[in-house]
NUPAFI-272859 format. One record per residue (C-alpha): x, y, z; residue number from 0. Coordinates in pm, 1 decimal. Layout:
<nodes>
+----------+----------+----------+-----+
|       px |       py |       pz |   k |
+----------+----------+----------+-----+
|        X |        Y |        Z | NUM |
...
+----------+----------+----------+-----+
</nodes>
This chain:
<nodes>
+----------+----------+----------+-----+
|       px |       py |       pz |   k |
+----------+----------+----------+-----+
|   9819.2 |   7747.4 |  11593.4 |   0 |
|   9496.3 |   7558.3 |  11528.4 |   1 |
|   9371.5 |   7570.0 |  11168.8 |   2 |
|   9019.0 |   7432.3 |  11142.4 |   3 |
|   8980.2 |   7385.1 |  10768.3 |   4 |
|   8669.9 |   7173.5 |  10814.0 |   5 |
|   8493.7 |   7461.4 |  10994.2 |   6 |
|   8523.7 |   7710.8 |  10708.4 |   7 |
|   8211.1 |   7583.1 |  10533.2 |   8 |
|   8016.3 |   7604.2 |  10857.8 |   9 |
|   8126.7 |   7964.2 |  10909.4 |  10 |
|   8084.6 |   8085.3 |  10549.1 |  11 |
|   7877.6 |   7823.1 |  10355.4 |  12 |
|   8179.9 |   7738.8 |  10136.6 |  13 |
|   8499.9 |   7548.5 |  10185.8 |  14 |
|   8822.6 |   7748.6 |  10188.6 |  15 |
|   8910.0 |   7702.2 |   9822.4 |  16 |
|   8558.6 |   7794.0 |   9706.4 |  17 |
|   8554.4 |   8109.7 |   9919.6 |  18 |
|   8888.4 |   8227.6 |   9780.2 |  19 |
|   8777.1 |   8141.8 |   9425.6 |  20 |
|   8451.4 |   8337.8 |   9461.7 |  21 |
|   8627.1 |   8646.8 |   9596.8 |  22 |
|   8894.7 |   8627.1 |   9327.0 |  23 |
|   8632.4 |   8594.5 |   9052.9 |  24 |
|   8458.3 |   8917.5 |   9156.7 |  25 |
|   8794.2 |   9095.1 |   9154.7 |  26 |
|   8842.2 |   8994.7 |   8789.6 |  27 |
|   8606.5 |   9276.9 |   8688.6 |  28 |
|   8801.1 |   9595.9 |   8606.4 |  29 |
|   8553.3 |   9827.0 |   8783.9 |  30 |
|   8578.3 |   9613.4 |   9099.2 |  31 |
|   8957.2 |   9636.8 |   9088.0 |  32 |
|   8930.0 |  10014.3 |   9045.0 |  33 |
|   8669.2 |  10092.0 |   9308.7 |  34 |
|   8678.6 |   9805.7 |   9559.3 |  35 |
|   9043.3 |   9714.9 |   9604.3 |  36 |
|   9067.9 |   9914.5 |   9926.1 |  37 |
|   9388.2 |   9975.2 |  10110.4 |  38 |
|   9353.7 |   9879.4 |  10474.0 |  39 |
|   9315.2 |  10247.8 |  10561.7 |  40 |
|   9040.7 |  10294.5 |  10301.1 |  41 |
|   8872.9 |   9978.3 |  10423.7 |  42 |
|   8877.2 |  10113.8 |  10779.5 |  43 |
|   8709.5 |  10436.5 |  10663.2 |  44 |
|   8444.6 |  10226.3 |  10486.8 |  45 |
|   8373.3 |  10015.7 |  10796.4 |  46 |
|   8375.7 |  10319.9 |  11024.5 |  47 |
|   8120.8 |  10486.8 |  10797.7 |  48 |
|   7883.5 |  10199.6 |  10869.4 |  49 |
|   7956.5 |  10211.4 |  11241.7 |  50 |
|   7856.4 |  10574.4 |  11276.5 |  51 |
|   7510.6 |  10533.5 |  11124.8 |  52 |
|   7191.2 |  10498.2 |  11329.5 |  53 |
|   7151.3 |  10221.8 |  11583.2 |  54 |
|   7392.6 |   9994.0 |  11394.6 |  55 |
|   7292.4 |   9656.8 |  11535.0 |  56 |
|   7605.4 |   9513.5 |  11371.5 |  57 |
|   7832.7 |   9737.9 |  11577.6 |  58 |
|   8016.6 |   9458.8 |  11759.5 |  59 |
|   8083.9 |   9274.3 |  11433.8 |  60 |
|   8208.1 |   9587.9 |  11257.2 |  61 |
|   8432.9 |   9674.2 |  11549.8 |  62 |
|   8600.3 |   9332.0 |  11520.7 |  63 |
|   8645.2 |   9393.9 |  11147.6 |  64 |
|   8804.0 |   9732.6 |  11215.3 |  65 |
|   9045.0 |   9567.0 |  11458.2 |  66 |
|   9130.6 |   9304.1 |  11196.0 |  67 |
|   9203.1 |   9577.2 |  10942.0 |  68 |
|   9454.7 |   9736.4 |  11175.9 |  69 |
|   9618.1 |   9399.5 |  11240.5 |  70 |
|   9645.1 |   9325.9 |  10867.5 |  71 |
|   9786.7 |   9670.4 |  10800.8 |  72 |
|  10049.8 |   9618.5 |  11069.6 |  73 |
|  10132.7 |   9284.1 |  10905.9 |  74 |
|  10211.5 |   9462.4 |  10579.5 |  75 |
|   9895.3 |   9383.8 |  10380.8 |  76 |
|   9852.9 |   9661.7 |  10124.0 |  77 |
|   9501.7 |   9602.6 |   9992.8 |  78 |
|   9232.5 |   9337.4 |   9943.8 |  79 |
|   9385.7 |   9186.2 |   9629.7 |  80 |
|   9725.4 |   9171.2 |   9798.9 |  81 |
|   9565.1 |   8974.1 |  10082.9 |  82 |
|   9381.9 |   8730.8 |   9854.1 |  83 |
|   9690.8 |   8667.3 |   9642.1 |  84 |
|   9887.5 |   8592.7 |   9959.9 |  85 |
|   9652.0 |   8314.3 |  10071.9 |  86 |
|   9536.0 |   8146.0 |   9748.9 |  87 |
|   9619.2 |   7795.2 |   9873.5 |  88 |
|   9604.9 |   7629.4 |  10212.7 |  89 |
|   9982.6 |   7615.0 |  10217.4 |  90 |
|  10007.2 |   7988.6 |  10147.4 |  91 |
|   9743.9 |   8056.9 |  10410.2 |  92 |
|   9931.9 |   7857.8 |  10672.3 |  93 |
|  10248.7 |   8051.8 |  10591.6 |  94 |
|  10061.8 |   8382.0 |  10614.0 |  95 |
|   9912.3 |   8291.7 |  10952.1 |  96 |
|  10249.1 |   8183.1 |  11087.4 |  97 |
|  10409.4 |   8506.1 |  10973.1 |  98 |
|  10137.4 |   8744.9 |  11089.1 |  99 |
|  10015.7 |   8556.9 |  11401.3 | 100 |
|   9657.2 |   8628.9 |  11297.4 | 101 |
|   9411.5 |   8367.2 |  11431.9 | 102 |
|   9263.8 |   8147.1 |  11158.8 | 103 |
|   8903.3 |   8215.8 |  11252.4 | 104 |
|   8965.0 |   8591.4 |  11247.9 | 105 |
|   9104.6 |   8565.3 |  10896.1 | 106 |
|   8806.0 |   8363.2 |  10773.1 | 107 |
|   8563.9 |   8607.4 |  10934.8 | 108 |
|   8741.0 |   8890.3 |  10754.6 | 109 |
|   8729.4 |   8709.8 |  10418.6 | 110 |
|   8358.9 |   8648.5 |  10468.6 | 111 |
|   8316.2 |   9020.0 |  10542.0 | 112 |
|   8489.2 |   9113.2 |  10215.8 | 113 |
|   8270.7 |   8874.3 |  10019.3 | 114 |
|   7935.4 |   8953.9 |  10181.3 | 115 |
|   7967.3 |   9313.2 |  10305.4 | 116 |
|   8210.5 |   9480.4 |  10065.9 | 117 |
|   8207.6 |   9327.4 |   9718.7 | 118 |
|   7900.8 |   9331.9 |   9492.3 | 119 |
|   7723.8 |   8996.0 |   9511.0 | 120 |
|   7641.2 |   8820.6 |   9184.3 | 121 |
|   7273.5 |   8784.4 |   9089.6 | 122 |
|   7131.8 |   8667.0 |   8753.4 | 123 |
|   6977.7 |   8931.2 |   8528.4 | 124 |
|   6638.4 |   8758.6 |   8543.2 | 125 |
|   6606.1 |   8875.4 |   8904.9 | 126 |
|   6574.3 |   9234.6 |   8780.0 | 127 |
|   6322.9 |   9167.4 |   8503.9 | 128 |
|   5951.3 |   9094.0 |   8506.2 | 129 |
|   5934.7 |   8718.3 |   8464.3 | 130 |
|   5572.9 |   8739.7 |   8349.3 | 131 |
|   5664.6 |   8975.8 |   8067.1 | 132 |
|   5771.5 |   8790.9 |   7751.1 | 133 |
|   5956.7 |   9093.8 |   7619.2 | 134 |
|   6159.3 |   9116.4 |   7940.4 | 135 |
|   6248.7 |   8749.7 |   7916.1 | 136 |
|   6364.2 |   8807.9 |   7559.5 | 137 |
|   6584.9 |   9086.9 |   7695.2 | 138 |
|   6747.7 |   8839.8 |   7932.9 | 139 |
|   6830.6 |   8617.1 |   7635.3 | 140 |
|   6967.0 |   8907.2 |   7429.2 | 141 |
|   7182.1 |   9029.6 |   7716.0 | 142 |
|   7315.5 |   8681.0 |   7779.4 | 143 |
|   7409.2 |   8647.5 |   7411.2 | 144 |
|   7593.6 |   8979.4 |   7446.5 | 145 |
|   7788.7 |   8837.4 |   7741.5 | 146 |
|   7580.3 |   8991.7 |   8019.6 | 147 |
|   7460.7 |   8712.3 |   8247.4 | 148 |
|   7440.6 |   8888.5 |   8581.6 | 149 |
|   7426.1 |   9223.4 |   8759.4 | 150 |
|   7803.4 |   9265.5 |   8778.2 | 151 |
|   7838.1 |   9200.9 |   8404.3 | 152 |
|   7584.1 |   9476.9 |   8339.3 | 153 |
|   7756.5 |   9722.0 |   8572.7 | 154 |
|   8088.6 |   9652.5 |   8403.1 | 155 |
|   7954.9 |   9706.4 |   8052.7 | 156 |
|   7665.4 |   9946.2 |   8108.0 | 157 |
|   7750.6 |  10184.0 |   8389.8 | 158 |
|   7864.9 |  10447.5 |   8138.3 | 159 |
|   7653.3 |  10605.4 |   7863.6 | 160 |
|   7883.4 |  10481.8 |   7587.0 | 161 |
|   7856.0 |  10127.1 |   7714.3 | 162 |
|   7476.1 |  10137.4 |   7723.3 | 163 |
|   7473.6 |  10280.9 |   7371.3 | 164 |
|   7681.4 |   9989.3 |   7247.7 | 165 |
|   7462.1 |   9734.2 |   7426.1 | 166 |
|   7150.5 |   9897.3 |   7283.7 | 167 |
|   7290.2 |   9888.0 |   6930.0 | 168 |
|   7371.4 |   9518.0 |   6958.9 | 169 |
|   7060.3 |   9400.8 |   7146.3 | 170 |
|   6790.8 |   9647.5 |   7029.8 | 171 |
|   6704.0 |   9715.1 |   7393.3 | 172 |
|   6636.4 |  10084.9 |   7447.7 | 173 |
|   6901.9 |  10287.9 |   7627.9 | 174 |
|   6638.4 |  10422.2 |   7868.4 | 175 |
|   6538.8 |  10070.8 |   7975.5 | 176 |
|   6903.8 |   9970.8 |   8002.7 | 177 |
|   6960.7 |  10265.9 |   8236.0 | 178 |
|   6670.9 |  10145.9 |   8453.7 | 179 |
|   6830.9 |   9800.4 |   8467.7 | 180 |
|   7173.6 |   9944.2 |   8543.6 | 181 |
|   7031.1 |  10148.7 |   8830.9 | 182 |
|   6859.6 |   9837.8 |   8966.7 | 183 |
|   7184.3 |   9641.1 |   8955.9 | 184 |
|   7359.1 |   9939.0 |   9115.5 | 185 |
|   7117.0 |   9918.2 |   9409.7 | 186 |
|   7193.9 |   9545.3 |   9435.3 | 187 |
|   7546.2 |   9639.6 |   9543.3 | 188 |
|   7397.8 |   9702.1 |   9889.1 | 189 |
|   7477.2 |   9384.9 |  10087.4 | 190 |
|   7194.3 |   9130.8 |  10112.8 | 191 |
|   6969.4 |   9322.5 |   9872.8 | 192 |
|   6878.7 |   9119.3 |   9565.9 | 193 |
|   6631.2 |   9146.2 |   9279.6 | 194 |
|   6305.5 |   9116.4 |   9474.4 | 195 |
|   6405.3 |   9379.5 |   9730.5 | 196 |
|   6553.4 |   9604.5 |   9463.2 | 197 |
|   6213.8 |   9607.3 |   9290.3 | 198 |
|   6047.5 |   9708.0 |   9618.1 | 199 |
|   6285.0 |  10004.3 |   9656.5 | 200 |
|   6225.7 |  10110.5 |   9295.6 | 201 |
|   5847.0 |  10081.8 |   9322.8 | 202 |
|   5858.8 |  10288.1 |   9641.8 | 203 |
|   6032.4 |  10569.4 |   9452.3 | 204 |
|   6395.7 |  10485.0 |   9526.1 | 205 |
|   6506.8 |  10380.4 |   9178.9 | 206 |
|   6871.6 |  10488.0 |   9210.9 | 207 |
|   7136.0 |  10420.0 |   9471.5 | 208 |
|   7181.2 |  10793.6 |   9524.1 | 209 |
|   6815.3 |  10840.9 |   9619.6 | 210 |
|   6860.7 |  10582.4 |   9894.5 | 211 |
|   7180.2 |  10750.6 |  10013.7 | 212 |
|   7012.7 |  11092.5 |  10020.3 | 213 |
|   6704.1 |  10996.3 |  10221.6 | 214 |
|   6652.8 |  10952.0 |  10595.1 | 215 |
|   6525.5 |  10644.9 |  10776.0 | 216 |
|   6184.0 |  10788.8 |  10864.1 | 217 |
|   6109.1 |  10886.8 |  10503.7 | 218 |
|   6233.4 |  10557.1 |  10365.6 | 219 |
|   6025.2 |  10351.7 |  10607.7 | 220 |
|   5713.5 |  10558.6 |  10531.7 | 221 |
|   5753.8 |  10519.5 |  10156.4 | 222 |
|   5830.3 |  10147.0 |  10177.5 | 223 |
|   5526.6 |  10088.7 |  10399.5 | 224 |
|   5299.7 |  10279.7 |  10162.7 | 225 |
|   5413.2 |  10079.6 |   9860.8 | 226 |
|   5402.4 |   9741.5 |  10036.7 | 227 |
|   5048.2 |   9811.2 |  10155.5 | 228 |
|   4938.6 |   9842.6 |   9790.9 | 229 |
|   5053.5 |   9485.4 |   9725.6 | 230 |
|   4925.0 |   9344.7 |  10054.5 | 231 |
|   5260.8 |   9299.1 |  10225.7 | 232 |
|   5344.9 |   9416.1 |  10577.4 | 233 |
|   5670.6 |   9604.9 |  10619.7 | 234 |
|   5924.2 |   9444.1 |  10854.0 | 235 |
|   6270.2 |   9563.6 |  10954.0 | 236 |
|   6376.7 |   9199.4 |  10971.8 | 237 |
|   6308.9 |   9187.1 |  10597.5 | 238 |
|   6449.1 |   9528.1 |  10501.4 | 239 |
|   6691.0 |   9716.9 |  10727.7 | 240 |
|   6633.3 |  10080.3 |  10622.5 | 241 |
|   6913.8 |  10233.1 |  10829.8 | 242 |
|   7158.7 |   9972.3 |  10701.7 | 243 |
|   7052.4 |  10029.3 |  10341.4 | 244 |
|   7105.1 |  10405.3 |  10374.2 | 245 |
|   7440.8 |  10356.9 |  10546.1 | 246 |
|   7566.2 |  10117.8 |  10278.3 | 247 |
|   7438.3 |  10336.1 |   9993.8 | 248 |
|   7619.4 |  10631.2 |  10152.1 | 249 |
|   7962.4 |  10461.5 |  10161.3 | 250 |
|   7948.2 |  10276.7 |   9828.5 | 251 |
|   8154.6 |  10431.3 |   9548.5 | 252 |
|   7938.3 |  10600.8 |   9279.2 | 253 |
|   7954.0 |  10405.6 |   8953.7 | 254 |
|   7665.6 |  10491.9 |   8722.0 | 255 |
|   7679.9 |  10769.2 |   8465.8 | 256 |
|   7317.1 |  10874.6 |   8439.8 | 257 |
+----------+----------+----------+-----+
</nodes>
């Protein structure tokens, strides 16, 4: 069995240890453990939900992921955390591959899928604030002092009303504005959508994840085009994939208590 450790960075942008560390760090958040630690069967339902939507230009990729899920299930893998804990080191990974007969590249592709397509991706809070607004920048400082440095921190602490109330009491940021921020970070759970794109969705009228899930592609494209025209930007599906955004929003677990 050929194990190309030196190729991992080429395939994923990180070496093996860094990739495992990044995935493990996201799973340290209690809400991620609760809502994202899919069993292989749950993970297959998630991937299939994306496959059945629209044109799905990623169909071939998702079909390989679905096949990998079945292989991992047959090998006795219970859930995502179980998998990650089984392959923390190169030595553990080699033992896992020997036992399961799973090709190394297939495993790395699957880990990259978990990190980029399943788990929420970390983005600093400043991405969701108006950098030209001094008050907003002061909010970033106050949130950081409260222990909220990024979008996942805010979702962990502010997705429920009681949490936002506590943050507001400590930071003097209004609960209504905190809810806006929480909804923005909730939208950022859609893969490959970060602060700048989140703001575009919100300005086009889609300021919650549920509104994106509930719309259709034609309506979303129309509304995005209309907003982007007001700021002199041409809409492009290479920049924003509307069908993919709706599909992801539809399969993501609901988190925010409005």
